[in-house]
TORMI-617202 format. One record per residue (C-alpha): residue number from 1; x, y, z; residue in three letters. Coordinates in nm, 2 decimals. Layout:
# TORMI-617202
+-----+--------+--------+--------+---------+
! num !     px !     py !     pz ! residuo !
+-----+--------+--------+--------+---------+
! NUM !      X !      Y !      Z !     ALA !
...
+-----+--------+--------+--------+---------+
//
This chain:
# TORMI-617202
+-----+--------+--------+--------+---------+
! num !     px !     py !     pz ! residuo !
+-----+--------+--------+--------+---------+
!   1 !   8.14 ! -14.28 !  -2.36 !     UNK !
!   2 !   7.80 ! -14.36 !  -2.23 !     UNK !
!   3 !   7.49 ! -14.14 !  -2.26 !     UNK !
!   4 !   7.16 ! -14.10 !  -2.09 !     UNK !
!   5 !   6.81 ! -14.06 !  -2.24 !     UNK !
!   6 !   6.74 ! -13.76 !  -2.01 !     UNK !
!   7 !   7.07 ! -13.60 !  -1.91 !     UNK !
!   8 !   7.44 ! -13.60 !  -2.00 !     UNK !
!   9 !   7.72 ! -13.63 !  -1.74 !     UNK !
!  10 !   8.01 ! -13.39 !  -1.79 !     UNK !
!  11 !   8.32 ! -13.38 !  -1.57 !     UNK !
!  12 !   8.53 ! -13.09 !  -1.48 !     UNK !
!  13 !   8.87 ! -13.12 !  -1.31 !     UNK !
!  14 !   9.12 ! -12.90 !  -1.15 !     UNK !
!  15 !   9.49 ! -12.89 !  -1.25 !     UNK !
!  16 !   9.62 ! -13.18 !  -1.45 !     UNK !
!  17 !  10.00 ! -13.15 !  -1.42 !     UNK !
!  18 !  10.16 ! -13.44 !  -1.60 !     UNK !
!  19 !  10.52 ! -13.32 !  -1.59 !     UNK !
!  20 !  10.83 ! -13.35 !  -1.37 !     UNK !
!  21 !  10.79 ! -13.65 !  -1.13 !     UNK !
!  22 !  10.46 ! -13.76 !  -1.28 !     UNK !
!  23 !  10.63 ! -13.77 !  -1.62 !     UNK !
!  24 !  10.92 ! -13.96 !  -1.47 !     UNK !
!  25 !  10.70 ! -14.22 !  -1.31 !     UNK !
!  26 !  10.50 ! -14.27 !  -1.62 !     UNK !
!  27 !  10.80 ! -14.37 !  -1.82 !     UNK !
!  28 !  10.79 ! -14.71 !  -1.64 !     UNK !
!  29 !  10.42 ! -14.77 !  -1.57 !     UNK !
!  30 !  10.11 ! -14.81 !  -1.78 !     UNK !
!  31 !   9.98 ! -14.49 !  -1.94 !     UNK !
!  32 !   9.65 ! -14.53 !  -1.75 !     UNK !
!  33 !   9.83 ! -14.55 !  -1.41 !     UNK !
!  34 !   9.81 ! -14.17 !  -1.37 !     UNK !
!  35 !   9.43 ! -14.20 !  -1.33 !     UNK !
!  36 !   9.45 ! -14.45 !  -1.05 !     UNK !
!  37 !   9.12 ! -14.62 !  -0.97 !     UNK !
!  38 !   8.92 ! -14.33 !  -1.13 !     UNK !
!  39 !   9.00 ! -14.42 !  -1.50 !     UNK !
!  40 !   8.68 ! -14.62 !  -1.56 !     UNK !
!  41 !   8.47 ! -14.35 !  -1.39 !     UNK !
!  42 !   8.63 ! -14.08 !  -1.61 !     UNK !
!  43 !   8.59 ! -14.28 !  -1.93 !     UNK !
!  44 !   8.22 ! -14.34 !  -1.85 !     UNK !
!  45 !   8.14 ! -13.97 !  -1.85 !     UNK !
!  46 !   7.98 ! -13.82 !  -2.16 !     UNK !
!  47 !   8.23 ! -13.54 !  -2.16 !     UNK !
!  48 !   8.55 ! -13.45 !  -1.97 !     UNK !
!  49 !   8.71 ! -13.11 !  -1.95 !     UNK !
!  50 !   9.04 ! -13.04 !  -1.77 !     UNK !
!  51 !   9.30 ! -12.77 !  -1.71 !     UNK !
!  52 !   9.62 ! -12.90 !  -1.86 !     UNK !
!  53 !   9.89 ! -12.75 !  -1.63 !     UNK !
!  54 !  10.19 ! -12.83 !  -1.85 !     UNK !
!  55 !  10.32 ! -12.85 !  -2.20 !     UNK !
!  56 !  10.33 ! -13.18 !  -2.40 !     UNK !
!  57 !  10.67 ! -13.19 !  -2.56 !     UNK !
!  58 !  11.02 ! -13.33 !  -2.54 !     UNK !
!  59 !  11.16 ! -13.01 !  -2.70 !     UNK !
!  60 !  11.23 ! -12.66 !  -2.59 !     UNK !
!  61 !  11.43 ! -12.51 !  -2.31 !     UNK !
!  62 !  11.31 ! -12.37 !  -1.97 !     UNK !
!  63 !  11.16 ! -12.02 !  -2.01 !     UNK !
!  64 !  11.45 ! -11.78 !  -1.95 !     UNK !
!  65 !  11.31 ! -11.43 !  -2.02 !     UNK !
!  66 !  11.20 ! -11.39 !  -1.65 !     UNK !
!  67 !  11.28 ! -11.58 !  -1.34 !     UNK !
!  68 !  11.05 ! -11.88 !  -1.29 !     UNK !
!  69 !  11.09 ! -12.14 !  -1.02 !     UNK !
!  70 !  10.90 ! -12.43 !  -1.19 !     UNK !
!  71 !  10.88 ! -12.57 !  -1.54 !     UNK !
!  72 !  10.64 ! -12.84 !  -1.63 !     UNK !
!  73 !  10.67 ! -13.06 !  -1.94 !     UNK !
!  74 !  10.53 ! -13.41 !  -2.02 !     UNK !
!  75 !  10.63 ! -13.65 !  -2.29 !     UNK !
!  76 !  10.33 ! -13.66 !  -2.54 !     UNK !
!  77 !  10.43 ! -14.02 !  -2.62 !     UNK !
!  78 !  10.25 ! -14.13 !  -2.30 !     UNK !
!  79 !  10.05 ! -13.82 !  -2.21 !     UNK !
!  80 !   9.83 ! -13.82 !  -2.52 !     UNK !
!  81 !   9.74 ! -14.19 !  -2.48 !     UNK !
!  82 !   9.67 ! -14.12 !  -2.11 !     UNK !
!  83 !   9.43 ! -13.83 !  -2.19 !     UNK !
!  84 !   9.26 ! -14.05 !  -2.45 !     UNK !
!  85 !   9.22 ! -14.33 !  -2.21 !     UNK !
!  86 !   9.04 ! -14.11 !  -1.96 !     UNK !
!  87 !   8.82 ! -13.97 !  -2.24 !     UNK !
!  88 !   8.94 ! -13.61 !  -2.21 !     UNK !
!  89 !   8.74 ! -13.41 !  -2.47 !     UNK !
!  90 !   8.89 ! -13.06 !  -2.41 !     UNK !
!  91 !   9.19 ! -12.91 !  -2.25 !     UNK !
!  92 !   9.20 ! -12.55 !  -2.11 !     UNK !
!  93 !   9.55 ! -12.42 !  -2.19 !     UNK !
!  94 !   9.53 ! -12.06 !  -2.07 !     UNK !
!  95 !   9.75 ! -12.10 !  -1.77 !     UNK !
!  96 !  10.10 ! -12.02 !  -1.63 !     UNK !
!  97 !  10.28 ! -12.33 !  -1.74 !     UNK !
!  98 !  10.19 ! -12.40 !  -2.11 !     UNK !
!  99 !  10.49 ! -12.19 !  -2.22 !     UNK !
! 100 !  10.73 ! -12.32 !  -1.96 !     UNK !
! 101 !  10.96 ! -12.46 !  -2.23 !     UNK !
! 102 !  10.91 ! -12.17 !  -2.47 !     UNK !
! 103 !  10.74 ! -12.16 !  -2.81 !     UNK !
! 104 !  10.86 ! -12.49 !  -2.95 !     UNK !
! 105 !  10.70 ! -12.69 !  -2.67 !     UNK !
! 106 !  10.37 ! -12.49 !  -2.69 !     UNK !
! 107 !  10.35 ! -12.56 !  -3.06 !     UNK !
! 108 !  10.42 ! -12.93 !  -3.00 !     UNK !
! 109 !  10.14 ! -12.92 !  -2.74 !     UNK !
! 110 !   9.89 ! -12.78 !  -2.99 !     UNK !
! 111 !  10.00 ! -13.02 !  -3.26 !     UNK !
! 112 !   9.98 ! -13.32 !  -3.02 !     UNK !
! 113 !   9.63 ! -13.24 !  -2.91 !     UNK !
! 114 !   9.52 ! -13.17 !  -3.26 !     UNK !
! 115 !   9.66 ! -13.50 !  -3.37 !     UNK !
! 116 !   9.46 ! -13.68 !  -3.11 !     UNK !
! 117 !   9.14 ! -13.48 !  -3.19 !     UNK !
! 118 !   9.14 ! -13.34 !  -2.83 !     UNK !
! 119 !   8.99 ! -12.99 !  -2.84 !     UNK !
! 120 !   9.17 ! -12.70 !  -2.67 !     UNK !
! 121 !   9.13 ! -12.34 !  -2.60 !     UNK !
! 122 !   9.32 ! -12.06 !  -2.43 !     UNK !
! 123 !   9.66 ! -12.08 !  -2.61 !     UNK !
! 124 !   9.75 ! -12.05 !  -2.97 !     UNK !
! 125 !  10.00 ! -11.95 !  -3.24 !     UNK !
! 126 !   9.86 ! -11.60 !  -3.25 !     UNK !
! 127 !   9.64 ! -11.37 !  -3.03 !     UNK !
! 128 !   9.33 ! -11.46 !  -3.23 !     UNK !
! 129 !   9.39 ! -11.83 !  -3.21 !     UNK !
! 130 !   9.46 ! -11.81 !  -2.83 !     UNK !
! 131 !   9.12 ! -11.65 !  -2.78 !     UNK !
! 132 !   8.94 ! -11.88 !  -3.01 !     UNK !
! 133 !   8.67 ! -12.09 !  -2.83 !     UNK !
! 134 !   8.67 ! -12.47 !  -2.86 !     UNK !
! 135 !   8.35 ! -12.65 !  -2.97 !     UNK !
! 136 !   8.31 ! -13.00 !  -2.85 !     UNK !
! 137 !   8.02 ! -13.24 !  -2.93 !     UNK !
! 138 !   7.97 ! -13.49 !  -2.65 !     UNK !
! 139 !   7.69 ! -13.74 !  -2.71 !     UNK !
! 140 !   7.43 ! -13.50 !  -2.86 !     UNK !
! 141 !   7.54 ! -13.20 !  -2.67 !     UNK !
! 142 !   7.74 ! -12.91 !  -2.83 !     UNK !
! 143 !   7.97 ! -12.75 !  -2.57 !     UNK !
! 144 !   8.17 ! -12.43 !  -2.63 !     UNK !
! 145 !   8.47 ! -12.37 !  -2.41 !     UNK !
! 146 !   8.64 ! -12.03 !  -2.36 !     UNK !
! 147 !   8.97 ! -12.04 !  -2.17 !     UNK !
! 148 !   9.13 ! -11.73 !  -2.01 !     UNK !
! 149 !   9.40 ! -11.65 !  -1.75 !     UNK !
! 150 !   9.52 ! -11.36 !  -1.55 !     UNK !
! 151 !   9.85 ! -11.55 !  -1.46 !     UNK !
! 152 !  10.19 ! -11.48 !  -1.61 !     UNK !
! 153 !  10.14 ! -11.19 !  -1.85 !     UNK !
! 154 !  10.47 ! -11.26 !  -2.02 !     UNK !
! 155 !  10.30 ! -11.57 !  -2.16 !     UNK !
! 156 !  10.03 ! -11.37 !  -2.34 !     UNK !
! 157 !   9.99 ! -11.43 !  -2.71 !     UNK !
! 158 !  10.03 ! -11.14 !  -2.95 !     UNK !
! 159 !   9.94 ! -11.08 !  -3.31 !     UNK !
! 160 !  10.27 ! -11.24 !  -3.42 !     UNK !
! 161 !  10.38 ! -11.46 !  -3.13 !     UNK !
! 162 !  10.23 ! -11.78 !  -2.96 !     UNK !
! 163 !  10.09 ! -11.76 !  -2.61 !     UNK !
! 164 !   9.79 ! -11.76 !  -2.39 !     UNK !
! 165 !   9.46 ! -11.58 !  -2.38 !     UNK !
! 166 !   9.55 ! -11.33 !  -2.11 !     UNK !
! 167 !   9.31 ! -11.08 !  -1.95 !     UNK !
! 168 !   9.28 ! -10.88 !  -1.63 !     UNK !
! 169 !   9.01 ! -11.02 !  -1.40 !     UNK !
! 170 !   8.82 ! -10.69 !  -1.38 !     UNK !
! 171 !   8.47 ! -10.67 !  -1.53 !     UNK !
! 172 !   8.50 ! -10.29 !  -1.53 !     UNK !
! 173 !   8.81 ! -10.28 !  -1.73 !     UNK !
! 174 !   8.74 ! -10.17 !  -2.09 !     UNK !
! 175 !   9.01 ! -10.39 !  -2.25 !     UNK !
! 176 !   8.89 ! -10.70 !  -2.06 !     UNK !
! 177 !   8.53 ! -10.64 !  -2.14 !     UNK !
! 178 !   8.61 ! -10.61 !  -2.51 !     UNK !
! 179 !   8.83 ! -10.91 !  -2.53 !     UNK !
! 180 !   8.60 ! -11.14 !  -2.33 !     UNK !
! 181 !   8.29 ! -11.01 !  -2.50 !     UNK !
! 182 !   8.44 ! -11.08 !  -2.84 !     UNK !
! 183 !   8.54 ! -11.44 !  -2.75 !     UNK !
! 184 !   8.20 ! -11.51 !  -2.60 !     UNK !
! 185 !   8.04 ! -11.38 !  -2.91 !     UNK !
! 186 !   8.26 ! -11.61 !  -3.12 !     UNK !
! 187 !   8.15 ! -11.90 !  -2.90 !     UNK !
! 188 !   7.78 ! -11.81 !  -2.94 !     UNK !
! 189 !   7.81 ! -11.80 !  -3.32 !     UNK !
! 190 !   7.83 ! -12.18 !  -3.31 !     UNK !
! 191 !   7.50 ! -12.19 !  -3.12 !     UNK !
! 192 !   7.63 ! -12.43 !  -2.85 !     UNK !
! 193 !   7.39 ! -12.60 !  -2.61 !     UNK !
! 194 !   7.63 ! -12.52 !  -2.32 !     UNK !
! 195 !   7.89 ! -12.24 !  -2.28 !     UNK !
! 196 !   8.17 ! -12.30 !  -2.03 !     UNK !
! 197 !   8.43 ! -12.04 !  -1.92 !     UNK !
! 198 !   8.74 ! -12.20 !  -1.79 !     UNK !
! 199 !   8.95 ! -11.95 !  -1.59 !     UNK !
! 200 !   9.30 ! -12.00 !  -1.45 !     UNK !
! 201 !   9.29 ! -11.70 !  -1.22 !     UNK !
! 202 !   9.43 ! -11.57 !  -0.90 !     UNK !
! 203 !   9.71 ! -11.66 !  -0.66 !     UNK !
! 204 !   9.79 ! -12.00 !  -0.50 !     UNK !
! 205 !   9.66 ! -12.14 !  -0.18 !     UNK !
! 206 !   9.35 ! -11.91 !  -0.14 !     UNK !
! 207 !   9.04 ! -12.08 !  -0.01 !     UNK !
! 208 !   8.79 ! -11.82 !  -0.12 !     UNK !
! 209 !   8.75 ! -11.58 !  -0.41 !     UNK !
! 210 !   8.79 ! -11.21 !  -0.38 !     UNK !
! 211 !   8.49 ! -10.97 !  -0.44 !     UNK !
! 212 !   8.63 ! -10.87 !  -0.78 !     UNK !
! 213 !   8.65 ! -11.24 !  -0.89 !     UNK !
! 214 !   8.29 ! -11.29 !  -0.78 !     UNK !
! 215 !   8.19 ! -10.98 !  -0.98 !     UNK !
! 216 !   8.37 ! -11.11 !  -1.28 !     UNK !
! 217 !   8.20 ! -11.45 !  -1.26 !     UNK !
! 218 !   7.86 ! -11.29 !  -1.22 !     UNK !
! 219 !   7.93 ! -11.07 !  -1.53 !     UNK !
! 220 !   8.02 ! -11.38 !  -1.73 !     UNK !
! 221 !   7.69 ! -11.55 !  -1.63 !     UNK !
! 222 !   7.50 ! -11.23 !  -1.72 !     UNK !
! 223 !   7.69 ! -11.24 !  -2.06 !     UNK !
! 224 !   7.56 ! -11.59 !  -2.13 !     UNK !
! 225 !   7.81 ! -11.83 !  -1.97 !     UNK !
! 226 !   7.64 ! -12.14 !  -1.84 !     UNK !
! 227 !   7.92 ! -12.28 !  -1.62 !     UNK !
! 228 !   8.23 ! -12.11 !  -1.47 !     UNK !
! 229 !   8.52 ! -12.36 !  -1.43 !     UNK !
! 230 !   8.78 ! -12.20 !  -1.21 !     UNK !
! 231 !   9.13 ! -12.32 !  -1.12 !     UNK !
! 232 !   9.48 ! -12.19 !  -1.01 !     UNK !
! 233 !   9.47 ! -12.18 !  -0.63 !     UNK !
! 234 !   9.57 ! -12.55 !  -0.60 !     UNK !
! 235 !   9.29 ! -12.58 !  -0.34 !     UNK !
! 236 !   8.92 ! -12.60 !  -0.40 !     UNK !
! 237 !   8.70 ! -12.31 !  -0.32 !     UNK !
! 238 !   8.33 ! -12.28 !  -0.25 !     UNK !
! 239 !   8.06 ! -12.31 !  -0.52 !     UNK !
! 240 !   7.80 ! -12.05 !  -0.60 !     UNK !
! 241 !   7.49 ! -12.09 !  -0.82 !     UNK !
! 242 !   7.41 ! -11.75 !  -0.98 !     UNK !
! 243 !   7.12 ! -11.71 !  -1.22 !     UNK !
! 244 !   7.10 ! -12.09 !  -1.24 !     UNK !
! 245 !   7.46 ! -12.13 !  -1.35 !     UNK !
! 246 !   7.71 ! -12.31 !  -1.13 !     UNK !
! 247 !   8.03 ! -12.11 !  -1.05 !     UNK !
! 248 !   8.31 ! -12.34 !  -0.93 !     UNK !
! 249 !   8.55 ! -12.07 !  -0.82 !     UNK !
! 250 !   8.84 ! -12.31 !  -0.79 !     UNK !
! 251 !   8.84 ! -12.69 !  -0.86 !     UNK !
! 252 !   9.18 ! -12.74 !  -0.69 !     UNK !
! 253 !   9.44 ! -13.00 !  -0.81 !     UNK !
! 254 !   9.35 ! -13.33 !  -0.98 !     UNK !
! 255 !   9.69 ! -13.48 !  -1.04 !     UNK !
! 256 !  10.04 ! -13.35 !  -0.99 !     UNK !
! 257 !  10.36 ! -13.40 !  -0.79 !     UNK !
! 258 !  10.33 ! -13.09 !  -0.57 !     UNK !
! 259 !  10.44 ! -13.07 !  -0.21 !     UNK !
! 260 !  10.14 ! -13.10 !   0.02 !     UNK !
! 261 !  10.04 ! -12.83 !   0.26 !     UNK !
! 262 !   9.93 ! -13.03 !   0.57 !     UNK !
! 263 !   9.67 ! -12.76 !   0.66 !     UNK !
! 264 !   9.52 ! -12.67 !   0.32 !     UNK !
! 265 !   9.56 ! -13.03 !   0.18 !     UNK !
! 266 !   9.61 ! -12.94 !  -0.19 !     UNK !
! 267 !   9.62 ! -13.31 !  -0.26 !     UNK !
! 268 !   9.25 ! -13.33 !  -0.19 !     UNK !
! 269 !   8.97 ! -13.22 !  -0.42 !     UNK !
! 270 !   8.68 ! -13.35 !  -0.63 !     UNK !
! 271 !   8.57 ! -13.45 !  -0.97 !     UNK !
! 272 !   8.30 ! -13.20 !  -1.05 !     UNK !
! 273 !   8.02 ! -13.37 !  -1.24 !     UNK !
! 274 !   7.74 ! -13.18 !  -1.41 !     UNK !
! 275 !   7.41 ! -13.34 !  -1.51 !     UNK !
! 276 !   7.30 ! -13.15 !  -1.82 !     UNK !
! 277 !   6.98 ! -13.18 !  -2.02 !     UNK !
! 278 !   6.98 ! -13.21 !  -2.40 !     UNK !
! 279 !   6.88 ! -12.84 !  -2.42 !     UNK !
! 280 !   7.19 ! -12.74 !  -2.21 !     UNK !
! 281 !   7.03 ! -12.68 !  -1.87 !     UNK !
! 282 !   7.25 ! -12.78 !  -1.57 !     UNK !
! 283 !   7.03 ! -12.97 !  -1.33 !     UNK !
! 284 !   7.27 ! -13.11 !  -1.08 !     UNK !
! 285 !   7.63 ! -13.07 !  -0.96 !     UNK !
! 286 !   7.78 ! -13.39 !  -0.81 !     UNK !
! 287 !   8.12 ! -13.38 !  -0.63 !     UNK !
! 288 !   8.32 ! -13.70 !  -0.62 !     UNK !
! 289 !   8.60 ! -13.67 !  -0.36 !     UNK !
! 290 !   8.95 ! -13.74 !  -0.49 !     UNK !
! 291 !   9.30 ! -13.74 !  -0.36 !     UNK !
! 292 !   9.65 ! -13.75 !  -0.51 !     UNK !
! 293 !   9.89 ! -14.03 !  -0.41 !     UNK !
! 294 !  10.19 ! -14.19 !  -0.58 !     UNK !
! 295 !  10.18 ! -13.93 !  -0.86 !     UNK !
! 296 !   9.82 ! -14.03 !  -0.96 !     UNK !
! 297 !   9.46 ! -13.94 !  -0.88 !     UNK !
! 298 !   9.25 ! -14.18 !  -0.68 !     UNK !
! 299 !   8.91 ! -14.20 !  -0.52 !     UNK !
! 300 !   8.95 ! -14.04 !  -0.18 !     UNK !
! 301 !   8.99 ! -14.25 !   0.13 !     UNK !
! 302 !   8.71 ! -14.23 !   0.39 !     UNK !
! 303 !   8.91 ! -13.98 !   0.60 !     UNK !
! 304 !   9.01 ! -13.76 !   0.30 !     UNK !
! 305 !   8.65 ! -13.76 !   0.16 !     UNK !
! 306 !   8.51 ! -13.66 !   0.50 !     UNK !
! 307 !   8.76 ! -13.38 !   0.52 !     UNK !
! 308 !   8.68 ! -13.25 !   0.18 !     UNK !
! 309 !   8.31 ! -13.27 !   0.22 !     UNK !
! 310 !   8.32 ! -13.07 !   0.55 !     UNK !
! 311 !   8.54 ! -12.80 !   0.39 !     UNK !
! 312 !   8.33 ! -12.77 !   0.07 !     UNK !
! 313 !   8.02 ! -12.72 !   0.28 !     UNK !
! 314 !   8.20 ! -12.46 !   0.49 !     UNK !
! 315 !   8.34 ! -12.27 !   0.19 !     UNK !
! 316 !   8.01 ! -12.28 !   0.00 !     UNK !
! 317 !   7.79 ! -12.17 !   0.29 !     UNK !
! 318 !   7.86 ! -11.79 !   0.23 !     UNK !
! 319 !   7.72 ! -11.83 !  -0.12 !     UNK !
! 320 !   7.40 ! -12.00 !   0.01 !     UNK !
! 321 !   7.50 ! -12.33 !  -0.15 !     UNK !
! 322 !   7.40 ! -12.65 !   0.04 !     UNK !
! 323 !   7.46 ! -13.01 !  -0.05 !     UNK !
! 324 !   7.29 ! -13.34 !   0.01 !     UNK !
! 325 !   7.50 ! -13.65 !   0.09 !     UNK !
! 326 !   7.49 ! -13.95 !  -0.15 !     UNK !
! 327 !   7.73 ! -14.21 !  -0.03 !     UNK !
! 328 !   8.08 ! -14.04 !  -0.04 !     UNK !
! 329 !   7.95 ! -13.78 !  -0.28 !     UNK !
! 330 !   7.80 ! -13.43 !  -0.23 !     UNK !
! 331 !   7.51 ! -13.33 !  -0.46 !     UNK !
! 332 !   7.35 ! -13.00 !  -0.53 !     UNK !
! 333 !   7.03 ! -12.97 !  -0.73 !     UNK !
! 334 !   7.00 ! -12.66 !  -0.95 !     UNK !
! 335 !   6.66 ! -12.51 !  -1.01 !     UNK !
! 336 !   6.59 ! -12.30 !  -1.31 !     UNK !
+-----+--------+--------+--------+---------+
//
């Protein structure tokens, strides 16, 4: 990956779901095909952080302890090389699909990522491991990532069982404050230059965060988080800058095989690029329009890019966030 003498470029994406029809397509095409015409752009970033919305395994059976409509699993034989080809540095695993094929597939996911030296946070073999922050060095920047979810409580890790780092999104809840404060303290022990909270939170197809979610994000920033990386809604939400820290309430979908809502257009989103100084100050947020087609992510067409820019401006306006236009991209400069 490239680096800059003044700033580092870090990318955040929404949901990366490599299972089902994506997995089927990838069995007969190059591993890099899933990244479409964005692969070189992704690989040129100094760091890339994604929400991995599936397990990586060929083992396990669909979760049977409660009714679930969807189960997502990708073959690590192609998925790991694909993640490596894009330069993925860290996967957030605290979500509602990492246990879709029960414990064997989750354990395979952890082993596959470890084998490829791709960092991960948000799921583990025990409760302590699930809440353990990831520490990633990209160029000369040390980035700590905490991954949490309020989705699918039946997937929550325990002291003796694998699962996710599950919390209630309520900054006034004592149990939540203790769990999150502890994992943030563990992250700060490593003295990172940048602390990212990756949150798989809330219901699907919502275009704006609720007040409790805003309060929770503000509390995270007040607790030392530098960047809030939200996902789960399948559609992007507005961006707020609070105390100099960008809050991406939802980064939408990056690649998947989901049915497309013709009004909400869950096939359209952005690559969220941060320009970060060597001391960990976020100076700029750049939004690169993307769209999903043929079970892969691509640079957005002119029509799709315009649609996404208009809606991002509209959804960010209530937070006082404005953007400059730079070609197809949107740019917001962050003052500290």
